[in-house]
C-alpha positions as a printed NumPy array, in Angstrom:
array([[-189.323,    9.751,  281.84 ],
       [-187.044,    6.04 ,  282.647],
       [-188.493,    3.316,  283.412],
       [-188.291,    1.924,  287.59 ],
       [-186.633,   -0.586,  289.27 ],
       [-189.125,   -3.279,  289.523],
       [-190.226,   -4.226,  292.87 ],
       [-191.149,   -7.318,  294.215],
       [-193.2  ,   -8.83 ,  297.362],
       [-192.873,  -12.256,  297.445],
       [-195.688,  -14.705,  300.261],
       [-196.531,  -18.116,  300.587],
       [-199.498,  -19.794,  300.1  ],
       [-201.218,  -22.121,  302.858],
       [-202.998,  -24.248,  300.131],
       [-201.57 ,  -27.588,  299.913],
       [-203.386,  -28.126,  296.575],
       [-201.557,  -25.439,  294.855],
       [-198.213,  -25.354,  296.418],
       [-197.034,  -27.947,  298.238],
       [-194.094,  -26.073,  299.533],
       [-195.18 ,  -22.07 ,  298.475],
       [-196.076,  -19.773,  295.632],
       [-195.074,  -16.657,  294.994],
       [-196.452,  -13.445,  293.44 ],
       [-194.619,  -10.121,  292.155],
       [-195.658,   -7.244,  291.513],
       [-193.484,   -5.108,  289.576],
       [-194.252,   -1.03 ,  288.536],
       [-192.91 ,   -1.502,  285.115],
       [-193.286,    2.71 ,  285.105],
       [-194.413,    5.662,  286.478],
       [-195.159,    9.292,  285.596],
       [-197.427,   12.265,  286.934],
       [-200.258,   10.649,  288.403],
       [-200.322,    7.286,  286.546],
       [-198.122,    4.392,  286.338],
       [-197.799,    0.414,  284.849],
       [-197.358,   -2.865,  286.79 ],
       [-197.254,   -6.185,  285.93 ],
       [-197.933,   -9.046,  287.707],
       [-195.999,  -12.065,  288.067],
       [-196.691,  -16.101,  289.577],
       [-194.48 ,  -18.714,  290.59 ],
       [-195.742,  -21.893,  291.993],
       [-194.365,  -24.621,  293.692],
       [-196.821,  -27.41 ,  292.104],
       [-198.472,  -27.09 ,  288.544],
       [-201.231,  -24.445,  288.555],
       [-204.369,  -24.407,  285.869],
       [-206.142,  -21.626,  285.836],
       [-205.6  ,  -18.499,  288.654],
       [-207.369,  -15.669,  290.202],
       [-205.567,  -13.496,  291.948],
       [-206.541,  -10.688,  294.606],
       [-205.559,   -7.866,  296.599],
       [-206.348,   -4.483,  297.54 ],
       [-205.308,   -1.357,  296.618],
       [-203.839,    1.565,  298.866],
       [-207.258,    3.91 ,  298.916],
       [-207.911,    5.876,  295.774],
       [-206.076,    3.644,  293.303],
       [-207.659,    2.645,  290.564],
       [-207.527,    0.493,  287.147],
       [-208.38 ,    1.791,  283.892],
       [-206.799,   -0.719,  281.223],
       [-205.314,   -4.481,  281.76 ],
       [-204.308,   -6.969,  279.331],
       [-204.166,  -10.96 ,  279.26 ],
       [-206.441,  -10.725,  282.019],
       [-209.938,  -11.105,  283.026],
       [-210.242,   -8.219,  285.992],
       [-212.8  ,   -6.382,  288.144],
       [-212.544,   -3.556,  290.296],
       [-214.724,   -2.968,  293.451],
       [-213.627,   -0.253,  295.668],
       [-209.853,   -0.809,  296.441],
       [-209.946,   -4.554,  295.601],
       [-209.135,   -6.109,  292.372],
       [-210.01 ,   -9.408,  291.077],
       [-207.789,  -10.931,  288.171],
       [-208.324,  -14.539,  286.417],
       [-206.78 ,  -15.967,  283.715],
       [-207.647,  -15.689,  279.871],
       [-207.96 ,  -19.23 ,  279.006],
       [-204.178,  -18.762,  277.101],
       [-202.197,  -18.09 ,  280.19 ],
       [-203.85 ,  -20.286,  282.537],
       [-201.33 ,  -23.091,  282.791],
       [-198.44 ,  -22.879,  285.462],
       [-195.947,  -25.099,  285.291],
       [-194.384,  -27.314,  288.16 ],
       [-191.821,  -24.806,  289.439],
       [-192.436,  -21.915,  287.205],
       [-192.821,  -18.387,  286.889],
       [-195.008,  -16.619,  284.505],
       [-195.869,  -13.036,  283.833],
       [-200.066,  -12.879,  283.841],
       [-200.944,   -9.929,  282.757],
       [-199.926,   -6.116,  283.274],
       [-202.637,   -2.988,  283.959],
       [-202.312,    0.758,  283.851],
       [-203.588,    2.548,  286.895],
       [-204.031,    5.908,  288.683],
       [-203.204,    7.169,  292.065],
       [-200.698,    5.51 ,  294.617],
       [-198.047,    2.697,  293.016],
       [-197.186,    1.328,  296.472],
       [-197.208,   -2.529,  296.394],
       [-200.506,   -4.074,  298.052],
       [-199.543,   -5.628,  301.265],
       [-200.725,   -9.32 ,  300.698],
       [-202.074,  -11.475,  297.637],
       [-203.894,  -14.488,  297.033],
       [-204.303,  -17.172,  294.774],
       [-207.263,  -19.121,  294.268],
       [-208.378,  -18.104,  297.279],
       [-205.322,  -18.472,  299.296],
       [-202.638,  -16.087,  300.858],
       [-198.709,  -16.369,  299.667],
       [-196.72 ,  -15.739,  302.493],
       [-193.198,  -17.416,  301.313],
       [-190.495,  -18.08 ,  298.389],
       [-190.649,  -21.366,  296.273],
       [-188.162,  -23.47 ,  296.602],
       [-185.784,  -23.577,  294.669],
       [-187.178,  -21.054,  292.324],
       [-187.288,  -21.286,  288.797],
       [-186.138,  -18.882,  285.991],
       [-188.611,  -17.817,  283.744],
       [-186.483,  -18.367,  280.868],
       [-185.379,  -21.697,  279.019],
       [-182.08 ,  -22.877,  280.196],
       [-181.468,  -24.124,  276.162],
       [-180.848,  -22.519,  273.273],
       [-183.109,  -22.418,  270.497],
       [-182.742,  -25.169,  267.942],
       [-181.769,  -23.647,  264.893],
       [-180.569,  -24.831,  261.266],
       [-182.927,  -26.242,  258.747],
       [-185.905,  -27.083,  260.042],
       [-186.727,  -30.585,  258.435],
       [-190.308,  -30.962,  256.922],
       [-190.693,  -27.579,  255.282],
       [-190.597,  -27.894,  252.069],
       [-190.642,  -25.57 ,  249.556],
       [-192.137,  -22.726,  249.705],
       [-195.88 ,  -22.066,  248.087],
       [-197.103,  -20.033,  245.606],
       [-199.521,  -18.247,  248.249],
       [-198.913,  -19.144,  252.032],
       [-202.802,  -18.235,  252.556],
       [-203.949,  -20.279,  250.212],
       [-206.036,  -22.92 ,  251.793],
       [-204.502,  -21.736,  255.189],
       [-205.837,  -21.367,  258.877],
       [-203.855,  -17.948,  259.911],
       [-203.264,  -17.665,  263.644],
       [-205.831,  -15.454,  265.704],
       [-203.375,  -13.553,  268.45 ],
       [-205.143,  -14.694,  271.573],
       [-204.514,  -11.119,  273.21 ],
       [-205.854,   -8.935,  270.342],
       [-208.569,  -11.798,  270.395],
       [-209.42 ,  -11.245,  274.356],
       [-209.753,   -7.155,  274.407],
       [-211.88 ,   -7.439,  271.406],
       [-214.573,  -10.167,  272.692],
       [-214.633,   -8.377,  275.972],
       [-215.859,   -5.29 ,  273.961],
       [-219.671,   -4.836,  273.099],
       [-219.799,   -6.525,  270.086],
       [-216.555,   -7.685,  269.349],
       [-217.561,  -11.255,  269.478],
       [-218.231,  -11.586,  266.396],
       [-214.522,  -10.414,  264.645],
       [-212.985,  -11.732,  267.447],
       [-211.705,  -14.57 ,  265.888],
       [-209.976,  -13.022,  263.045],
       [-206.319,  -13.242,  262.389],
       [-204.561,  -10.346,  262.966],
       [-200.456,   -8.945,  262.75 ],
       [-198.396,   -9.642,  265.733],
       [-195.963,   -6.39 ,  265.962],
       [-192.765,   -6.876,  267.415],
       [-192.252,   -2.622,  267.352],
       [-189.067,   -3.036,  270.188],
       [-186.756,   -5.555,  270.872],
       [-188.169,   -6.44 ,  274.339],
       [-191.23 ,   -7.35 ,  272.228],
       [-189.156,  -10.539,  270.892],
       [-189.428,  -11.895,  274.539],
       [-192.474,  -10.53 ,  275.999],
       [-191.99 ,   -7.29 ,  277.715],
       [-195.655,   -6.649,  279.248],
       [-196.304,   -3.498,  277.388],
       [-199.651,   -2.322,  276.522],
       [-198.855,   -2.659,  272.546],
       [-197.476,   -6.446,  273.027],
       [-198.255,   -7.676,  275.913],
       [-196.554,  -10.996,  277.982],
       [-196.327,  -13.084,  274.834],
       [-192.925,  -13.048,  272.857],
       [-192.538,  -14.255,  269.61 ],
       [-191.83 ,  -17.758,  270.579],
       [-194.927,  -17.791,  272.893],
       [-196.87 ,  -16.763,  269.518],
       [-195.802,  -19.43 ,  267.324],
       [-196.286,  -21.751,  269.703],
       [-200.083,  -20.929,  270.719],
       [-199.965,  -21.345,  266.5  ],
       [-199.286,  -24.425,  267.082],
       [-201.555,  -25.144,  269.34 ],
       [-204.193,  -23.71 ,  267.233],
       [-203.243,  -25.795,  264.2  ],
       [-202.366,  -22.9  ,  262.428],
       [-200.946,  -22.91 ,  258.792],
       [-200.016,  -19.318,  258.78 ],
       [-198.172,  -16.318,  261.46 ],
       [-198.006,  -13.14 ,  260.606],
       [-195.16 ,  -11.199,  262.276],
       [-194.606,   -7.055,  261.533],
       [-191.259,   -6.333,  261.432],
       [-190.947,   -3.058,  262.956],
       [-187.762,   -1.32 ,  264.884],
       [-185.578,    0.225,  262.085],
       [-183.124,    2.972,  263.197],
       [-184.516,    6.373,  262.748],
       [-188.073,    4.376,  262.849],
       [-190.949,    5.993,  261.113],
       [-189.047,    9.496,  259.657],
       [-191.797,   11.818,  259.236],
       [-194.51 ,   10.778,  262.172],
       [-193.092,   11.225,  265.58 ],
       [-196.056,    9.243,  266.852],
       [-194.267,    6.117,  266.053],
       [-190.707,    7.126,  266.67 ],
       [-189.215,    3.925,  267.681],
       [-185.8  ,    3.178,  270.628],
       [-183.45 ,    3.328,  268.111],
       [-181.106,    6.131,  267.245],
       [-180.431,    6.964,  263.372],
       [-177.051,    5.642,  263.736],
       [-177.814,    2.105,  265.706],
       [-177.535,   -0.39 ,  262.724],
       [-175.555,   -2.516,  264.128],
       [-178.177,   -3.257,  266.922],
       [-180.38 ,   -3.387,  264.789],
       [-178.691,   -6.106,  263.214],
       [-176.846,   -7.828,  266.11 ],
       [-179.732,   -7.74 ,  268.887],
       [-183.42 ,   -7.645,  266.853],
       [-183.15 ,   -8.762,  263.808],
       [-180.948,  -11.971,  264.304],
       [-182.368,  -13.233,  267.484],
       [-186.288,  -13.101,  265.417],
       [-184.204,  -15.342,  262.366],
       [-183.088,  -17.627,  265.486],
       [-186.142,  -17.938,  266.744],
       [-188.33 ,  -18.371,  263.609],
       [-185.639,  -21.121,  262.158],
       [-185.813,  -23.221,  264.928],
       [-186.771,  -26.99 ,  263.753],
       [-189.954,  -27.454,  265.85 ],
       [-191.687,  -24.405,  263.64 ],
       [-190.82 ,  -26.291,  260.397],
       [-194.76 ,  -26.827,  259.153],
       [-195.749,  -23.039,  259.885],
       [-195.854,  -20.591,  256.905],
       [-194.004,  -17.281,  258.779],
       [-195.171,  -13.815,  257.219],
       [-192.676,  -11.144,  257.479],
       [-194.221,   -7.914,  256.973],
       [-191.078,   -5.801,  256.611],
       [-190.466,   -1.859,  258.15 ],
       [-194.114,   -0.199,  257.253],
       [-193.239,    3.416,  256.912],
       [-189.803,    3.616,  256.199],
       [-188.39 ,    3.035,  252.49 ],
       [-191.017,    5.598,  250.761],
       [-190.09 ,    8.44 ,  252.596],
       [-187.083,    8.332,  251.216],
       [-188.814,    9.31 ,  248.179],
       [-191.346,   11.845,  249.077],
       [-190.239,   13.417,  252.567],
       [-186.263,   14.46 ,  251.748],
       [-184.558,   17.018,  250.5  ],
       [-185.474,   19.128,  247.779],
       [-188.686,   18.114,  248.113],
       [-191.102,   21.296,  249.554],
       [-192.518,   17.973,  252.118],
       [-188.931,   17.264,  252.755],
       [-188.449,   16.414,  256.623],
       [-184.914,   16.555,  258.756],
       [-184.912,   13.164,  260.   ],
       [-185.549,   12.151,  256.852],
       [-183.001,   13.713,  254.658],
       [-180.422,   11.975,  257.769],
       [-181.933,    8.45 ,  257.298],
       [-181.532,    8.788,  253.258],
       [-177.923,    9.619,  253.668],
       [-176.792,    7.428,  256.226],
       [-178.285,    4.698,  253.878],
       [-179.425,    3.091,  257.321],
       [-183.291,    2.396,  256.079],
       [-182.035,    0.499,  253.106],
       [-179.601,   -1.235,  254.844],
       [-182.057,   -2.561,  258.011],
       [-184.383,   -3.459,  255.152],
       [-181.996,   -5.252,  252.729],
       [-180.507,   -7.355,  256.161],
       [-184.08 ,   -7.988,  257.583],
       [-184.992,   -9.81 ,  254.331],
       [-181.668,  -11.609,  253.485],
       [-182.036,  -13.164,  256.781],
       [-185.06 ,  -13.725,  256.961],
       [-185.731,  -15.036,  253.669],
       [-182.805,  -17.788,  253.877],
       [-185.397,  -19.798,  255.883],
       [-187.217,  -22.314,  254.379],
       [-190.219,  -21.319,  255.549],
       [-190.745,  -17.862,  255.999],
       [-192.507,  -15.171,  253.524],
       [-191.183,  -11.744,  253.04 ],
       [-193.673,   -8.617,  252.033],
       [-191.998,   -5.42 ,  252.286],
       [-194.342,   -2.376,  252.878],
       [-195.007,   -0.612,  250.301],
       [-197.093,    2.539,  251.341],
       [-200.422,    3.585,  249.869],
       [-202.154,    5.001,  247.203],
       [-202.72 ,    8.206,  248.831],
       [-198.837,    8.449,  249.633],
       [-197.353,    6.492,  246.533],
       [-199.58 ,    7.052,  244.003],
       [-198.673,   10.314,  241.688],
       [-195.997,    8.852,  238.747],
       [-194.668,   11.794,  237.038],
       [-191.922,   12.281,  234.333],
       [-190.776,   15.035,  236.375],
       [-188.729,   13.923,  239.098],
       [-190.083,   16.386,  241.173],
       [-193.605,   14.841,  241.369],
       [-193.026,   11.384,  240.862],
       [-193.407,    9.423,  243.722],
       [-194.826,    5.983,  242.336],
       [-191.558,    4.96 ,  239.589],
       [-189.364,    6.112,  242.311],
       [-190.423,    4.249,  244.737],
       [-190.717,    1.331,  242.909],
       [-186.804,    1.78 ,  241.683],
       [-186.055,    2.161,  245.62 ],
       [-187.542,   -0.849,  246.043],
       [-185.344,   -2.842,  243.012],
       [-182.473,   -0.831,  244.32 ],
       [-182.42 ,   -3.159,  247.791],
       [-181.786,   -6.265,  245.324],
       [-177.748,   -7.308,  246.203],
       [-177.83 ,   -4.689,  248.844],
       [-176.446,   -7.733,  252.425],
       [-177.002,  -10.661,  249.785],
       [-180.891,  -10.092,  249.42 ],
       [-181.982,  -11.731,  246.219],
       [-185.398,  -11.197,  244.461],
       [-186.172,  -14.739,  245.812],
       [-185.974,  -13.045,  249.218],
       [-189.137,  -11.032,  248.71 ],
       [-192.536,  -12.827,  248.577],
       [-194.19 ,   -9.586,  248.159],
       [-195.277,   -6.774,  248.762],
       [-197.766,   -4.95 ,  251.517],
       [-200.015,   -1.899,  251.037],
       [-201.94 ,    0.389,  253.163],
       [-200.525,   -1.168,  255.946],
       [-202.069,    0.6  ,  259.58 ],
       [-203.926,    3.01 ,  256.883],
       [-207.267,    3.926,  255.414],
       [-207.566,    3.812,  251.836],
       [-210.198,    2.427,  250.401],
       [-209.907,   -0.825,  248.607],
       [-212.275,    0.455,  245.757],
       [-213.968,    3.646,  244.637],
       [-217.357,    1.884,  243.172],
       [-218.901,    4.845,  242.344],
       [-216.058,    6.724,  240.465],
       [-213.06 ,    6.77 ,  238.196],
       [-209.787,    8.9  ,  238.634],
       [-209.551,    9.278,  235.068],
       [-213.404,   10.131,  234.488],
       [-214.259,   13.583,  232.81 ],
       [-216.633,   15.811,  234.715],
       [-217.287,   19.377,  233.696],
       [-214.862,   18.937,  231.037],
       [-212.131,   17.904,  232.153],
       [-210.374,   14.2  ,  233.701],
       [-210.601,   14.505,  237.037],
       [-207.061,   13.649,  237.948],
       [-206.191,   16.371,  235.433],
       [-208.403,   18.942,  237.513],
       [-206.194,   21.697,  239.664],
       [-208.93 ,   22.782,  241.235],
       [-209.879,   19.289,  242.848],
       [-207.716,   19.303,  246.152],
       [-208.918,   15.41 ,  246.824],
       [-207.962,   14.091,  243.51 ],
       [-204.586,   16.337,  243.083],
       [-203.287,   14.751,  240.126],
       [-203.05 ,   11.021,  241.947],
       [-203.389,    8.445,  238.931],
       [-205.194,    5.934,  241.467],
       [-208.298,    6.511,  243.889],
       [-208.224,    3.163,  245.453],
       [-205.87 ,    0.056,  246.526],
       [-206.722,   -2.489,  244.439],
       [-205.775,   -0.581,  240.779],
       [-202.603,    1.171,  242.849],
       [-201.537,   -2.639,  244.245],
       [-202.074,   -3.869,  240.542],
       [-199.85 ,   -0.877,  238.888],
       [-197.215,   -1.291,  241.389],
       [-196.613,   -5.064,  241.417],
       [-195.851,   -4.628,  237.494],
       [-193.49 ,   -1.392,  237.973],
       [-192.031,   -3.95 ,  240.949],
       [-191.505,   -6.769,  238.294],
       [-189.99 ,   -4.322,  236.199],
       [-187.302,   -3.147,  238.645],
       [-186.026,   -6.719,  238.864],
       [-188.424,   -9.007,  241.355],
       [-189.971,  -11.726,  239.938],
       [-193.012,  -12.223,  238.406],
       [-195.086,  -14.261,  240.844],
       [-194.65 ,  -11.999,  243.786],
       [-197.826,  -11.475,  245.572],
       [-199.239,   -8.262,  246.982],
       [-201.066,   -7.714,  249.843],
       [-203.643,   -5.222,  251.181],
       [-204.606,   -4.569,  254.881],
       [-208.419,   -4.216,  255.28 ],
       [-208.448,   -3.919,  259.027],
       [-209.767,   -0.212,  258.83 ],
       [-210.874,    0.682,  255.117],
       [-214.231,   -0.255,  255.039],
       [-215.686,    3.355,  255.531],
       [-219.399,    2.26 ,  256.169],
       [-222.307,    3.969,  258.255],
       [-224.43 ,    6.84 ,  257.687],
       [-222.196,    8.728,  255.35 ],
       [-221.494,    6.023,  252.899],
       [-222.666,    7.133,  249.266],
       [-224.711,    4.674,  247.704],
       [-224.641,    6.042,  244.011],
       [-222.738,    7.876,  241.858],
       [-222.787,   11.556,  242.126],
       [-224.881,   13.392,  239.183],
       [-223.153,   16.956,  240.25 ],
       [-221.284,   18.381,  237.219],
       [-219.393,   20.57 ,  239.646],
       [-215.747,   18.224,  240.078],
       [-215.428,   18.995,  243.671],
       [-219.22 ,   18.216,  244.519],
       [-219.022,   15.563,  242.588],
       [-216.065,   13.462,  244.057],
       [-217.237,   14.408,  247.029],
       [-220.651,   12.544,  246.38 ],
       [-219.554,    9.908,  245.213],
       [-216.198,    8.723,  247.365],
       [-216.438,    6.09 ,  249.971],
       [-213.317,    7.441,  251.801],
       [-214.369,   10.302,  254.199],
       [-211.158,   11.853,  254.997],
       [-210.075,   15.144,  254.47 ],
       [-207.231,   14.287,  252.692],
       [-206.077,   11.2  ,  251.828],
       [-203.1  ,   11.392,  253.269],
       [-204.654,   11.823,  256.958],
       [-203.138,    8.635,  258.336],
       [-203.79 ,    8.781,  262.227],
       [-206.87 ,    7.003,  264.182],
       [-209.38 ,    9.153,  261.464],
       [-212.949,    9.478,  262.626],
       [-215.715,    7.515,  260.797],
       [-213.465,    4.895,  259.617],
       [-215.015,    1.429,  259.608],
       [-213.708,   -2.465,  259.606],
       [-213.057,   -2.899,  255.89 ],
       [-213.111,   -6.639,  254.302],
       [-212.524,   -9.954,  256.696],
       [-209.018,  -11.132,  255.8  ],
       [-209.686,  -13.826,  252.904],
       [-206.968,  -15.677,  250.316],
       [-206.872,  -14.379,  246.317],
       [-209.813,  -12.209,  246.123],
       [-208.227,  -10.924,  243.312],
       [-205.236,  -12.655,  240.698],
       [-202.441,  -10.158,  241.731],
       [-203.535,  -10.168,  245.395],
       [-202.299,  -13.031,  248.266],
       [-204.44 ,  -12.041,  250.248],
       [-206.485,   -9.217,  252.679],
       [-205.452,   -9.162,  255.692],
       [-205.635,   -6.841,  259.058],
       [-202.117,   -6.339,  260.051],
       [-203.052,   -3.352,  262.187],
       [-204.994,   -4.94 ,  265.023],
       [-208.635,   -2.736,  264.886],
       [-208.985,   -1.071,  268.198],
       [-205.199,   -0.25 ,  268.637],
       [-204.321,    3.338,  268.23 ],
       [-202.069,    5.11 ,  265.455],
       [-201.135,    7.767,  268.2  ],
       [-202.076,   10.135,  271.365],
       [-204.24 ,   12.827,  270.545],
       [-202.014,   15.296,  273.155],
       [-198.439,   14.698,  274.829],
       [-198.27 ,   11.702,  277.193],
       [-194.559,   11.023,  278.54 ],
       [-193.754,    7.794,  278.304],
       [-190.923,    5.153,  278.035],
       [-191.608,    3.751,  274.802],
       [-190.179,    6.56 ,  272.428],
       [-193.227,    7.833,  271.055],
       [-193.167,   11.186,  270.746],
       [-196.737,   13.583,  269.775],
       [-197.047,   13.994,  266.238],
       [-199.859,   16.906,  264.996],
       [-201.432,   14.773,  262.824],
       [-203.232,   13.054,  265.762],
       [-204.173,   16.433,  267.17 ],
       [-208.166,   16.345,  266.252],
       [-207.514,   20.468,  266.649],
       [-204.485,   20.333,  263.883],
       [-205.14 ,   22.454,  260.693],
       [-202.127,   20.473,  258.5  ],
       [-199.185,   21.215,  257.029],
       [-197.642,   20.913,  253.212],
       [-197.47 ,   16.992,  253.553],
       [-201.812,   16.594,  253.93 ],
       [-202.094,   20.108,  251.839],
       [-202.514,   21.963,  255.02 ],
       [-206.334,   20.625,  255.78 ],
       [-207.878,   19.252,  259.366],
       [-206.056,   16.12 ,  260.502],
       [-209.519,   14.547,  260.788],
       [-208.079,   12.65 ,  264.113],
       [-210.067,   11.15 ,  267.019],
       [-209.811,   12.83 ,  270.   ],
       [-209.112,   11.348,  273.347],
       [-206.418,    8.6  ,  271.871],
       [-203.762,    6.83 ,  273.704],
       [-200.475,    6.303,  272.8  ],
       [-199.649,    4.217,  269.264],
       [-200.761,    0.432,  269.781],
       [-202.529,    1.154,  273.118],
       [-206.077,    0.214,  273.207],
       [-208.948,    2.337,  272.537],
       [-212.238,    1.084,  273.67 ],
       [-214.062,    4.114,  271.818],
       [-212.359,    3.555,  267.9  ],
       [-212.841,   -0.302,  268.343],
       [-216.624,    0.624,  268.774],
       [-216.524,    2.926,  265.598],
       [-214.694,    0.632,  263.426],
       [-217.32 ,   -2.086,  264.355],
       [-220.249,    0.23 ,  263.485],
       [-219.034,    1.471,  260.254],
       [-217.564,   -1.618,  259.256],
       [-218.262,   -2.524,  255.322],
       [-219.295,   -4.839,  254.896],
       [-221.481,   -4.867,  257.977],
       [-220.583,   -7.004,  261.088],
       [-223.65 ,   -9.516,  261.554]])
């Protein structure tokens, strides 16, 4: 399915207080599919507006199911959309893409729009472009100074107003709507704001400007657009083909570097989380492993994951106000260390990360640290059992009949990150690197959370009754039923951990539970199907995924409610 050409209608206002010469409303159809469509709305005004309310009537039978960057309601065919605060202002002669939505029914353009109660009937004269005419100022951002040891320490971290508005609109969501989350640049258009359900209308520069307005010290940006992205998971495939490394560098990374390097952002500490779910695939999901995936073999052989990550880290690391954290997987993926290469993930992954040094001019100084558990569910700690504990006469991680442990050296992210940090240092990284852990969805509270160590002498029963993590298998990654919010974001929780962070915004899907046609390059992955019985990569266990989930990055009120209900620590 391809995006349709945008259609726009122009109307003028008789309200001289709103716009002396007129206003313009553009109703743009971004894409359509069987029975549904995506649209966005742009308002242009001759004189400045501070607060807007736009109304129209849909064709009969058309309804809105989801909208972003707007407070909205629908009664019959009548639709009303209001600003959400941060997008209230439209400057004199400016155009602003104010919100977007998903609808079902007819995608025909409504016949009339009103803005703040007045009908728009003609164009603004002269029209003003929505893009700036002057290029960004780059170079050494004066005043940034030397990089600090821990960018999160004593820092105010940016709250994404788009996620915050969605969270606050959910029952009980206002209790966490002030938490900082990652800003995902999951395709090139997200750099500039594309009004997609995943990234909304705010581009990178909009977020950085808003961070300045908030008085924030730290902004968290997710760099996520490698060629052949996430080679082992169809749900998060991206826009770039396996060989499009030149486009990745020139059209994606270079513009991000240019924007982050603007002088006005000199005092912001910009944390870049670099390319999740990429490099570890080159260890675990390639030939001759039984878990090999053909797409991952291609990415290992063409070298574009290594080329892309090292280029991104090198270019971003050259800026004086950036802090790069490379994704290091999680213990349920990389936690197996072995002298036999066929079974070793842990040491091989650290060695692969170390091999980046020198590629594309990347140095160890360009890497401030690594992040684990990004967008995943692995428990922060398991207080009621140890992985090497003796139960039934044998250490749990040496028991061949214990599928949950399955010989893994770790059962939690704290221990994994501490050990991985030491191994990364041994492979050439600086001895002051820090670690981040994404705790956005690994709380595992609720009625099923154990409160004590099991008394069983049966190893399987002992682990199942003692473990916090309630997944069928620790490699399950898609929309896990029963999960909850984890520790709230905080700095310096442990000496080796720079911060607990919420990089994955709670409420955003990991992937559709059934195939949904889309123009975002996202496929259907069976691991997101709640009825799927598993494959060799998850030990042929059930997927454990939630039902009725949208495309990855799209909002799910049901999942958000469950995360809130099962939060640990609980949300007060």
